[in-house]
C-alpha positions in Angstrom: -4.0 -53.7 59.8 -1.5 -51.4 58.5 -0.8 -51.7 54.7 2.7 -50.6 53.2 1.9 -48.9 50.0 5.4 -50.0 48.4 4.4 -51.3 45.0 1.9 -48.3 44.4 4.8 -45.8 45.2 7.2 -47.9 43.0 4.9 -47.8 40.2 4.3 -44.2 40.5 8.1 -43.5 40.7 8.6 -45.7 37.6 6.0 -43.8 35.7 7.2 -40.4 36.6 10.8 -41.3 35.7 9.7 -43.2 32.5 11.8 -46.2 33.4 11.6 -49.5 35.2 13.0 -49.4 38.7 14.2 -52.8 40.0 14.0 -54.1 43.5 17.7 -54.4 43.4 18.0 -50.7 42.7 15.6 -49.7 45.4 17.8 -52.1 47.8 21.1 -50.5 46.6 19.9 -46.9 46.9 18.1 -47.3 50.3 20.6 -49.6 51.9 17.6 -51.9 52.8 18.8 -55.7 52.2 17.5 -57.1 48.9 15.7 -60.0 50.7 13.7 -57.4 52.9 12.8 -55.4 49.9 11.5 -58.5 48.2 9.4 -59.4 51.2 8.0 -56.0 51.4 7.2 -56.0 47.8 5.7 -59.8 47.7 4.5 -60.5 51.2 1.0 -59.4 52.3 1.2 -58.1 55.9 5.1 -58.3 56.2 6.2 -56.4 59.4 8.9 -53.9 58.8 10.8 -51.8 61.2 10.7 -48.0 61.4 14.1 -47.8 59.9 12.9 -49.5 56.7 9.8 -47.1 56.6 12.1 -44.3 57.2 14.5 -45.4 54.2 11.5 -45.9 52.0 10.1 -42.4 52.8 13.5 -40.9 52.1 13.6 -42.8 48.7 10.1 -42.1 47.6 10.2 -38.5 49.1 7.0 -38.9 51.1 5.9 -39.0 54.6 5.0 -42.2 56.7 1.2 -41.2 56.4 1.5 -41.3 52.6 3.2 -44.7 52.5 1.1 -46.4 55.2 -2.6 -47.1 54.9 -4.9 -48.4 57.9 -7.2 -51.1 56.6 -9.9 -52.6 58.7 -9.6 -56.4 59.0 
């Protein structure tokens, strides 16, 4: 299973910037729909498109290999 480390990256970015970053803010800045961001954040194993992964990598300034983690089932 592939795990998206969205919450971890969001927490790290919030810590670095010393402010709370809302899901609405991520949605607005990435162009990803609010409902999709909520599902990514709260639904275990939610399947996202490569466009979403690309937008999140752009937002977090990371590569897909950093944002995604393979977990044995």
